[in-house]
KEPAVEX-24066 format. One record per residue: x, y, z of N, C-alpha, C, O in turn. Coordinates in Angstrom, 3 decimals. Layout:
N
<site <X Y Z> <X Y Z> <X Y Z> <X Y Z>>
...
//
This chain:
172
<site <-92.225 153.729 -2.403> <-91.382 154.636 -3.712> <-90.424 154.423 -3.419> <-90.040 154.242 -2.263>>
<site <-89.754 154.391 -4.464> <-88.431 155.180 -4.700> <-88.457 155.949 -4.023> <-89.444 156.536 -3.579>>
<site <-86.338 156.252 -3.593> <-86.401 157.323 -3.680> <-86.489 158.441 -5.184> <-86.786 159.635 -5.198>>
<site <-86.169 157.675 -6.179> <-85.752 158.367 -6.971> <-87.650 158.712 -7.406> <-88.318 159.435 -6.667>>
<site <-88.055 158.276 -8.256> <-89.395 158.555 -8.313> <-90.106 159.458 -6.930> <-91.278 159.822 -7.029>>
<site <-89.334 159.761 -5.714> <-89.982 160.374 -4.577> <-89.393 161.821 -5.374> <-90.121 162.784 -5.616>>
<site <-87.974 161.750 -5.707> <-87.076 162.952 -5.737> <-88.443 163.306 -7.175> <-89.249 164.190 -6.885>>
<site <-88.574 162.781 -8.255> <-88.758 163.208 -9.426> <-90.309 163.732 -9.078> <-90.556 164.914 -9.319>>
<site <-91.043 163.141 -8.687> <-92.243 163.674 -8.519> <-92.373 164.893 -7.634> <-93.157 165.786 -7.952>>
<site <-91.590 164.974 -6.465> <-91.627 166.832 -6.381> <-90.696 167.247 -5.226> <-90.529 167.613 -4.063>>
<site <-90.174 166.879 -6.549> <-88.496 168.811 -6.039> <-89.276 169.629 -6.821> <-88.815 170.770 -6.845>>
<site <-90.090 169.518 -7.348> <-90.870 171.275 -7.368> <-91.317 171.579 -6.958> <-91.444 172.802 -6.903>>
<site <-92.092 170.621 -6.168> <-92.801 171.506 -4.801> <-91.914 171.610 -3.628> <-92.155 172.533 -2.850>>
<site <-90.826 170.740 -3.341> <-89.124 171.154 -2.994> <-88.845 172.523 -3.543> <-88.015 173.315 -3.096>>
<site <-89.406 172.649 -4.264> <-87.938 174.153 -4.506> <-88.999 175.166 -4.170> <-89.003 176.087 -3.354>>
<site <-89.859 174.757 -4.991> <-90.672 175.578 -4.428> <-91.219 176.148 -2.415> <-91.740 177.181 -1.996>>
<site <-90.937 175.374 -1.981> <-91.449 175.512 -0.727> <-89.681 176.239 0.113> <-89.647 177.095 0.997>>
<site <-88.946 175.829 -0.272> <-87.593 175.880 -0.514> <-87.297 177.471 -1.092> <-86.115 177.813 -1.047>>
<site <-87.919 178.099 -1.432> <-88.448 179.637 -1.676> <-89.193 180.213 -1.386> <-89.114 181.412 -1.653>>
<site <-89.706 179.990 -1.071> <-90.551 180.980 0.094> <-90.264 180.490 1.286> <-90.901 180.997 2.210>>
<site <-89.102 179.223 1.699> <-88.946 179.885 2.985> <-87.980 181.254 3.244> <-88.006 182.213 4.016>>
<site <-86.911 180.668 1.888> <-85.683 181.591 1.843> <-85.862 183.116 1.827> <-85.036 183.905 2.286>>
<site <-87.577 183.604 0.980> <-87.445 184.949 0.464> <-88.215 184.943 2.530> <-87.886 185.953 3.152>>
<site <-88.850 184.190 3.114> <-89.564 184.968 3.681> <-88.476 184.970 5.221> <-88.617 185.517 6.315>>
<site <-87.805 184.420 4.864> <-86.362 184.957 5.900> <-85.625 185.721 6.086> <-85.257 186.134 7.186>>
<site <-84.873 186.429 3.857> <-84.278 187.663 3.570> <-84.721 188.701 3.497> <-83.978 189.681 3.442>>
<site <-86.713 188.871 3.463> <-87.866 190.210 4.346> <-88.939 189.353 4.609> <-89.599 188.347 4.349>>
<site <-88.628 190.770 5.563> <-89.755 190.470 6.587> <-91.398 191.083 5.838> <-92.540 190.840 6.226>>
<site <-90.852 192.082 4.455> <-92.339 191.937 3.814> <-92.964 190.352 2.858> <-94.027 190.280 2.241>>
<site <-92.011 189.343 2.998> <-92.707 188.445 1.887> <-94.177 187.541 2.096> <-94.943 187.127 1.226>>
<site <-94.258 187.403 3.616> <-95.895 186.916 3.448> <-96.640 188.221 4.759> <-96.835 188.162 5.973>>
<site <-96.874 189.321 3.671> <-97.696 190.087 4.088> <-98.836 189.968 3.185> <-98.604 189.575 2.041>>
<site <-100.024 190.247 3.522> <-101.181 189.653 2.584> <-100.731 190.651 1.240> <-100.766 190.437 0.029>>
<site <-100.312 191.789 2.018> <-100.389 192.639 0.283> <-99.687 191.759 -0.890> <-100.144 191.328 -1.948>>
<site <-98.496 191.664 -0.339> <-97.479 190.960 -0.876> <-97.912 189.312 -1.698> <-97.706 188.985 -2.866>>
<site <-98.664 188.385 -0.402> <-99.120 186.963 -1.431> <-100.067 187.644 -2.583> <-99.972 187.317 -3.766>>
<site <-101.242 188.897 -1.975> <-102.516 188.735 -3.201> <-101.496 189.403 -4.435> <-101.854 189.099 -5.572>>
<site <-100.435 190.158 -4.348> <-99.889 190.713 -5.247> <-99.080 189.074 -6.544> <-99.000 189.122 -7.772>>
<site <-98.614 187.800 -5.552> <-98.634 187.043 -6.206> <-99.722 186.579 -7.090> <-99.892 186.576 -8.309>>
<site <-100.362 186.212 -6.120> <-101.872 185.630 -6.664> <-102.591 186.375 -8.509> <-103.074 185.801 -9.485>>
<site <-102.336 187.672 -8.239> <-102.764 187.924 -9.022> <-101.723 187.679 -10.183> <-102.112 187.282 -11.281>>
<site <-100.325 187.936 -9.904> <-99.379 187.672 -11.001> <-100.144 186.233 -11.087> <-101.198 186.394 -11.702>>
<site <-99.968 184.923 -10.687> <-99.865 183.435 -11.478> <-101.669 184.336 -11.866> <-101.061 184.803 -12.830>>
<site <-102.288 184.588 -11.919> <-104.147 184.054 -12.016> <-104.441 183.655 -13.727> <-105.277 182.871 -14.175>>
<site <-103.599 184.357 -14.348> <-103.659 184.366 -16.037> <-103.230 183.528 -15.980> <-104.070 182.710 -16.355>>
<site <-101.981 182.833 -15.628> <-101.376 181.826 -16.096> <-102.047 180.280 -16.018> <-102.360 179.409 -16.830>>
<site <-102.088 180.502 -14.231> <-102.149 179.139 -13.839> <-104.130 179.069 -14.972> <-104.502 177.912 -15.168>>
<site <-104.911 179.977 -15.433> <-106.249 179.829 -15.880> <-105.785 178.064 -17.432> <-106.059 176.897 -17.712>>
<site <-104.734 179.603 -17.952> <-104.428 178.633 -18.765> <-103.682 177.717 -18.657> <-103.758 176.975 -19.637>>
<site <-103.023 177.420 -17.971> <-101.837 176.208 -17.759> <-103.517 175.011 -17.269> <-103.121 173.881 -16.984>>
<site <-104.696 175.109 -17.191> <-105.620 174.066 -15.619> <-106.069 173.731 -17.720> <-105.952 172.694 -18.373>>
<site <-106.501 174.957 -18.093> <-107.019 174.847 -20.076> <-105.589 173.608 -20.671> <-105.998 172.448 -20.710>>
<site <-104.939 173.685 -20.854> <-103.572 173.115 -21.405> <-103.307 171.945 -21.088> <-102.670 171.154 -21.785>>
<site <-103.898 171.677 -19.716> <-103.350 170.162 -19.164> <-104.612 169.169 -19.529> <-104.543 167.941 -19.469>>
<site <-105.447 169.707 -19.807> <-106.961 168.720 -20.717> <-105.850 168.746 -22.184> <-105.148 167.736 -22.225>>
<site <-105.716 169.316 -22.850> <-104.534 168.638 -24.077> <-103.810 167.966 -23.937> <-103.928 166.911 -24.562>>
<site <-102.321 168.188 -22.820> <-101.853 166.993 -22.750> <-102.088 165.990 -21.858> <-101.133 165.377 -21.381>>
<site <-103.487 165.664 -21.483> <-104.562 164.356 -21.021> <-104.550 163.704 -22.342> <-104.091 162.573 -22.181>>
<site <-104.938 163.974 -23.941> <-105.267 163.888 -24.298> <-104.649 163.266 -25.680> <-105.194 162.657 -26.601>>
<site <-102.739 163.825 -25.363> <-101.907 163.579 -25.838> <-101.989 164.582 -27.391> <-101.821 164.173 -28.540>>
<site <-102.311 166.023 -26.914> <-102.158 166.722 -27.858> <-101.854 168.052 -27.608> <-102.578 168.382 -26.669>>
<site <-101.113 169.064 -27.978> <-100.165 170.369 -28.193> <-100.931 171.758 -28.709> <-101.060 171.993 -29.911>>
<site <-101.203 172.249 -28.137> <-101.442 173.568 -28.690> <-101.479 174.490 -28.288> <-101.865 175.117 -27.301>>
<site <-100.701 174.632 -29.774> <-98.875 176.257 -29.522> <-100.318 177.851 -29.395> <-99.958 178.955 -28.988>>
<site <-101.950 177.549 -29.865> <-102.014 178.691 -30.044> <-103.217 179.564 -28.906> <-103.886 180.570 -29.144>>
<site <-103.155 178.790 -27.739> <-103.252 179.064 -26.444> <-102.554 180.844 -26.125> <-103.409 181.690 -25.861>>
<site <-101.168 181.278 -26.161> <-100.951 182.662 -25.893> <-101.344 183.144 -26.779> <-101.510 184.340 -26.543>>
<site <-101.661 182.836 -27.923> <-102.451 184.037 -28.856> <-103.888 184.012 -28.824> <-104.443 185.110 -28.858>>
<site <-104.698 182.842 -28.758> <-106.324 183.227 -27.806> <-106.016 184.449 -26.790> <-106.405 185.422 -27.437>>
<site <-105.741 184.722 -26.087> <-105.549 184.898 -24.840> <-104.744 186.415 -25.158> <-104.916 187.284 -24.303>>
<site <-103.945 186.732 -26.258> <-104.069 187.625 -26.628> <-105.031 188.101 -27.249> <-105.237 189.254 -26.872>>
<site <-105.868 187.701 -28.181> <-106.988 187.960 -29.059> <-108.140 188.719 -27.689> <-108.319 189.846 -27.228>>
<site <-108.646 187.473 -27.478> <-108.956 188.155 -25.954> <-108.645 189.981 -25.696> <-109.152 191.047 -26.046>>
<site <-107.220 189.381 -24.671> <-107.101 190.880 -24.201> <-107.269 192.157 -24.812> <-107.386 193.271 -24.301>>
<site <-107.256 191.733 -26.180> <-107.961 193.145 -26.720> <-108.968 193.678 -27.090> <-109.256 194.874 -27.117>>
<site <-109.866 192.281 -27.563> <-111.131 192.682 -27.937> <-111.545 192.989 -27.011> <-111.618 194.195 -27.247>>
<site <-112.122 192.817 -25.514> <-113.015 193.342 -24.566> <-112.900 194.967 -24.319> <-113.641 195.950 -24.299>>
<site <-111.161 194.553 -24.097> <-111.025 195.987 -24.137> <-111.309 197.533 -25.637> <-111.466 198.737 -25.838>>
<site <-111.218 196.525 -26.084> <-111.830 197.716 -27.604> <-113.311 198.019 -27.897> <-113.808 199.043 -28.367>>
<site <-113.987 196.676 -27.432> <-115.268 196.818 -27.707> <-116.244 197.749 -26.458> <-117.198 198.523 -26.538>>
<site <-115.472 197.229 -25.399> <-115.546 198.582 -24.087> <-115.060 199.650 -24.569> <-115.993 200.326 -25.002>>
<site <-114.086 200.150 -24.719> <-113.453 201.306 -25.350> <-114.634 201.602 -26.744> <-114.434 202.751 -27.138>>
<site <-115.709 200.954 -27.530> <-116.189 201.533 -27.982> <-118.164 201.131 -28.291> <-118.990 200.940 -29.184>>
<site <-117.969 201.222 -26.541> <-119.601 202.036 -25.955> <-119.996 200.386 -25.462> <-120.462 200.054 -24.373>>
<site <-119.732 199.703 -26.352> <-120.322 198.449 -26.486> <-120.278 197.592 -24.263> <-119.289 197.003 -23.827>>
<site <-121.129 197.750 -23.715> <-121.282 197.055 -22.168> <-120.486 196.269 -21.850> <-119.656 195.948 -22.701>>
<site <-120.419 195.600 -20.393> <-119.033 195.340 -19.838> <-119.442 194.147 -20.549> <-119.275 193.905 -21.744>>
<site <-120.019 193.405 -19.633> <-120.760 191.720 -20.063> <-120.672 191.599 -21.312> <-120.069 190.543 -21.502>>
<site <-120.862 191.952 -22.036> <-121.257 192.085 -23.550> <-120.169 191.826 -24.285> <-120.143 191.086 -25.269>>
<site <-118.865 192.688 -23.623> <-117.868 192.559 -23.913> <-117.037 191.953 -24.389> <-116.438 192.049 -25.460>>
<site <-116.926 190.616 -22.737> <-116.224 189.885 -21.758> <-116.921 188.676 -22.935> <-116.172 187.834 -23.431>>
<site <-117.748 188.700 -23.131> <-119.143 186.959 -23.996> <-118.092 187.526 -25.438> <-117.772 186.840 -26.409>>
<site <-117.846 188.499 -25.253> <-117.938 188.649 -26.752> <-116.163 188.380 -27.610> <-115.940 187.950 -28.742>>
<site <-115.066 188.880 -26.424> <-113.838 187.837 -26.265> <-114.348 186.226 -26.277> <-114.419 185.255 -27.031>>
<site <-114.611 186.592 -25.069> <-115.075 184.767 -24.417> <-115.261 183.949 -26.378> <-114.482 183.301 -27.078>>
<site <-117.056 184.585 -26.637> <-116.702 184.392 -28.340> <-115.417 183.719 -29.196> <-115.206 182.508 -29.253>>
<site <-114.863 184.424 -29.639> <-113.688 184.767 -30.185> <-112.529 183.262 -29.207> <-112.108 182.343 -29.908>>
<site <-112.352 183.271 -28.383> <-111.980 182.545 -28.366> <-112.400 181.073 -28.707> <-111.765 180.290 -29.414>>
<site <-113.383 180.888 -28.180> <-114.626 180.036 -28.682> <-114.240 179.705 -30.271> <-113.493 178.820 -30.687>>
<site <-114.907 180.589 -30.938> <-113.806 180.447 -32.918> <-112.884 179.745 -32.923> <-112.633 178.615 -33.340>>
<site <-112.317 180.601 -32.355> <-110.655 179.801 -32.608> <-110.823 178.741 -32.102> <-109.611 178.543 -32.030>>
<site <-111.347 177.617 -31.558> <-110.421 176.956 -31.205> <-111.461 175.907 -31.635> <-111.224 174.699 -31.654>>
<site <-113.085 176.686 -32.109> <-113.070 175.683 -32.465> <-113.053 175.072 -34.586> <-113.371 174.084 -35.248>>
<site <-112.419 176.565 -34.823> <-111.191 175.311 -35.851> <-110.639 175.454 -35.876> <-110.203 175.567 -37.021>>
<site <-109.702 175.696 -34.783> <-108.971 174.194 -34.468> <-108.945 173.551 -34.409> <-108.349 172.738 -35.114>>
<site <-109.626 173.386 -33.441> <-110.605 171.072 -34.068> <-110.901 170.617 -34.871> <-110.574 169.448 -35.076>>
<site <-111.689 171.334 -35.749> <-112.168 171.240 -37.207> <-110.716 171.094 -37.392> <-110.467 169.919 -37.663>>
<site <-109.876 171.677 -37.359> <-108.664 171.023 -38.121> <-108.176 170.084 -37.907> <-107.697 169.491 -38.873>>
<site <-108.038 169.425 -36.444> <-107.243 168.763 -35.913> <-108.119 167.835 -36.591> <-107.789 167.424 -37.703>>
<site <-109.499 167.351 -35.901> <-109.909 166.173 -36.044> <-110.676 165.714 -37.177> <-110.594 164.563 -37.606>>
<site <-111.659 166.894 -37.818> <-112.508 167.119 -39.264> <-111.638 166.546 -40.171> <-111.828 165.410 -40.607>>
<site <-110.535 167.356 -40.550> <-109.778 166.902 -41.533> <-108.198 165.349 -41.235> <-107.802 164.470 -42.000>>
<site <-107.782 165.717 -39.820> <-106.453 165.148 -39.430> <-105.567 166.024 -39.336> <-105.069 165.603 -38.292>>
<site <-104.858 167.067 -39.631> <-103.889 168.187 -39.339> <-103.394 167.640 -38.723> <-103.960 166.548 -38.772>>
<site <-102.194 167.550 -37.702> <-102.133 167.626 -36.302> <-101.483 168.615 -35.665> <-100.634 169.481 -35.878>>
<site <-102.375 168.064 -34.551> <-102.714 169.578 -33.595> <-101.204 170.589 -33.359> <-101.372 171.807 -33.299>>
<site <-99.817 170.043 -33.239> <-98.603 170.579 -32.805> <-98.796 172.017 -34.565> <-98.792 173.237 -34.734>>
<site <-98.898 171.053 -35.210> <-99.223 172.348 -37.123> <-100.223 172.482 -36.484> <-100.052 172.439 -35.266>>
<site <-101.480 172.670 -36.922> <-103.154 173.566 -37.367> <-102.308 174.453 -35.277> <-103.402 175.001 -35.140>>
<site <-101.894 174.685 -34.594> <-102.445 175.606 -33.365> <-100.906 175.532 -34.692> <-100.545 175.019 -35.751>>
<site <-100.686 176.040 -34.099> <-98.614 176.683 -35.097> <-98.815 177.666 -35.970> <-98.261 178.749 -36.160>>
<site <-99.893 176.984 -36.578> <-100.440 177.763 -38.051> <-101.528 178.308 -38.086> <-102.141 178.239 -39.151>>
<site <-102.207 179.111 -36.824> <-103.426 179.159 -35.567> <-102.736 180.553 -35.040> <-102.983 181.754 -35.158>>
<site <-101.769 179.771 -34.414> <-101.486 181.531 -33.185> <-100.326 182.095 -34.168> <-99.630 183.038 -33.791>>
<site <-100.032 181.171 -36.123> <-99.674 183.118 -36.210> <-99.994 184.137 -37.023> <-99.603 185.257 -37.351>>
<site <-101.460 182.783 -37.384> <-102.342 184.082 -38.026> <-103.147 184.867 -36.738> <-103.598 186.013 -36.756>>
<site <-103.171 184.216 -35.994> <-103.753 185.595 -34.392> <-102.357 186.476 -34.604> <-102.351 187.707 -34.585>>
<site <-101.431 185.831 -34.764> <-100.797 186.808 -33.570> <-100.938 188.016 -34.944> <-101.491 189.025 -34.505>>
<site <-100.673 188.123 -36.081> <-101.167 189.036 -37.205> <-102.347 189.607 -37.412> <-102.673 190.558 -38.123>>
<site <-102.906 188.959 -36.751> <-104.997 189.868 -36.523> <-104.587 190.539 -35.280> <-105.082 191.601 -34.901>>
<site <-103.590 189.835 -34.603> <-103.562 191.108 -32.651> <-102.570 191.748 -33.230> <-102.355 192.798 -32.624>>
<site <-101.676 191.554 -34.371> <-100.712 193.220 -34.796> <-101.427 194.209 -35.560> <-101.015 195.369 -35.544>>
<site <-102.771 193.796 -36.436> <-103.271 194.221 -37.475> <-104.551 195.498 -36.275> <-105.012 196.614 -36.514>>
<site <-104.710 194.403 -34.840> <-105.861 195.154 -34.454> <-105.028 196.114 -33.534> <-105.095 197.249 -34.006>>
<site <-104.602 196.092 -32.895> <-103.890 197.102 -32.374> <-102.904 197.839 -32.980> <-102.580 198.763 -32.234>>
<site <-102.431 197.835 -33.768> <-101.782 198.477 -34.863> <-100.042 198.618 -34.276> <-99.222 199.472 -34.613>>
<site <-99.801 197.089 -32.986> <-98.299 196.966 -31.703> <-98.412 197.888 -31.184> <-97.437 198.432 -30.664>>
<site <-100.162 198.630 -31.107> <-99.643 199.606 -29.351> <-100.676 199.229 -28.668> <-101.749 198.984 -29.218>>
<site <-100.426 199.103 -26.948> <-101.060 199.066 -26.237> <-102.253 200.108 -26.469> <-102.103 201.121 -27.152>>
<site <-103.736 199.683 -25.686> <-104.686 200.096 -25.444> <-104.446 201.090 -23.840> <-103.642 200.418 -23.193>>
<site <-104.663 201.823 -23.363> <-104.711 202.578 -22.079> <-106.119 203.611 -21.946> <-106.340 204.167 -20.870>>
<site <-106.917 203.784 -22.974> <-107.203 205.585 -22.742> <-108.769 204.313 -23.207> <-108.811 203.245 -23.819>>
<site <-109.862 205.208 -22.499> <-112.047 204.618 -22.175> <-111.788 203.068 -21.414> <-112.655 202.196 -21.478>>
<site <-111.056 202.952 -21.011> <-111.332 201.632 -20.402> <-112.379 201.597 -19.249> <-111.981 201.679 -18.087>>
<site <-113.675 201.481 -19.528> <-114.337 201.842 -17.958> <-113.023 201.140 -16.518> <-112.072 200.359 -16.477>>
<site <-113.764 202.007 -15.594> <-112.934 201.635 -13.728> <-113.421 200.104 -13.625> <-112.636 199.186 -13.386>>
<site <-115.046 199.898 -13.868> <-114.968 198.516 -13.827> <-114.985 197.363 -13.879> <-115.472 196.550 -13.093>>
<site <-114.158 197.147 -15.321> <-113.470 196.720 -15.468> <-112.273 196.826 -15.448> <-111.868 195.848 -16.077>>
<site <-111.455 197.392 -15.125> <-110.199 197.693 -14.038> <-110.279 196.612 -13.225> <-109.590 195.599 -13.105>>
<site <-111.927 197.307 -12.320> <-111.826 196.629 -10.991> <-111.900 194.811 -10.982> <-111.499 193.997 -10.150>>
<site <-112.695 194.620 -12.483> <-112.474 192.794 -12.229> <-111.374 192.407 -12.555> <-111.008 191.366 -12.010>>
<site <-110.059 193.312 -13.926> <-109.145 192.839 -14.908> <-108.315 192.611 -14.064> <-107.564 191.638 -14.138>>
<site <-108.282 193.896 -12.618> <-106.945 193.414 -12.201> <-106.966 193.328 -10.344> <-106.403 193.974 -9.460>>
<site <-108.039 192.045 -10.369> <-108.811 191.297 -9.541> <-108.608 192.077 -7.931> <-108.081 191.603 -6.924>>
<site <-108.977 192.869 -8.053> <-109.775 193.798 -6.869> <-110.346 193.814 -6.337> <-110.434 194.268 -5.196>>
<site <-111.712 192.728 -7.711> <-112.597 193.207 -7.004> <-113.611 191.973 -5.474> <-114.740 191.499 -5.346>>
<site <-112.399 191.976 -4.724> <-113.421 191.962 -3.400> <-112.764 192.405 -2.773> <-113.163 192.162 -1.634>>
<site <-111.420 193.288 -2.721> <-110.380 193.932 -1.466> <-111.198 195.285 -1.627> <-111.762 195.782 -2.602>>
<site <-111.002 195.845 0.168> <-111.769 196.493 0.507> <-110.161 197.553 0.482> <-108.964 197.546 0.766>>
<site <-111.191 198.310 -0.047> <-110.055 200.304 -0.492> <-110.393 201.086 1.243> <-111.448 201.179 1.871>>
<site <-109.499 201.374 1.455> <-109.025 202.645 2.615> <-109.436 203.125 2.614> <-109.333 203.624 1.493>>
<site <-110.546 203.944 3.473> <-111.169 205.814 2.888> <-109.918 207.054 3.312> <-109.937 208.257 3.050>>
<site <-108.999 206.348 3.961> <-107.901 207.051 3.587> <-106.468 207.414 3.397> <-105.596 208.027 4.013>>
<site <-106.626 206.685 2.129> <-105.816 206.583 1.258> <-106.026 206.045 -0.551> <-105.248 206.185 -1.494>>
<site <-107.206 205.498 -0.498> <-108.085 204.653 -1.447> <-107.421 203.290 -1.884> <-107.846 202.530 -2.754>>
<site <-106.069 203.104 -0.951> <-105.585 201.953 -2.325> <-106.384 200.004 -0.922> <-106.857 199.657 0.161>>
<site <-106.090 199.739 -1.743> <-106.717 198.454 -1.801> <-106.032 197.857 -0.452> <-104.893 197.555 -0.809>>
<site <-106.173 197.558 0.859> <-105.976 196.420 1.858> <-106.024 194.795 1.411> <-106.874 194.169 0.779>>
<site <-104.570 194.329 2.094> <-104.929 192.706 1.912> <-105.993 191.932 2.219> <-105.848 190.710 2.259>>
<site <-107.060 192.445 2.448> <-108.116 191.634 3.435> <-109.426 191.430 2.711> <-109.998 192.441 2.306>>
<site <-110.197 189.752 2.412> <-111.166 191.099 1.611> <-112.439 190.469 2.699> <-112.693 189.862 3.740>>
<site <-112.876 191.060 1.693> <-114.145 191.077 1.963> <-115.112 190.143 2.237> <-116.269 190.499 2.458>>
//
């Protein structure tokens, strides 16, 4: 393998390793369980979206509406819960909304022949307006069940300490 090809393939991984080592040397709390769990929580949704986008890129297509669909699902699930819909049905409702947007986008691209970039850009603009109309530009804070917050904050498998109620960095 040529050196240029090697650098092109593995430079991002090398920078990641260098950053991890620099932070580990720079602070004594970087490699603690709490911090590593926090890092995994912070990148979890981005990772899920990136895995989905990989399939589109593999097919040489582009989906610009993904972030707006995530926003729609992130609004619908808690709003349905606040309205009294059970947690599993609220999550299914959010997933069905995402599926509906995906089906509309795919019908435009495959059925009508609109380029994916244009179809998903238009869908993203429409979804941005729908998200704004639903939320009124405000965040949803109250009335969300604690069980949903436990799942949404990735604390499903964390044990809480009886003394202070905070999550410890050990998986059960």
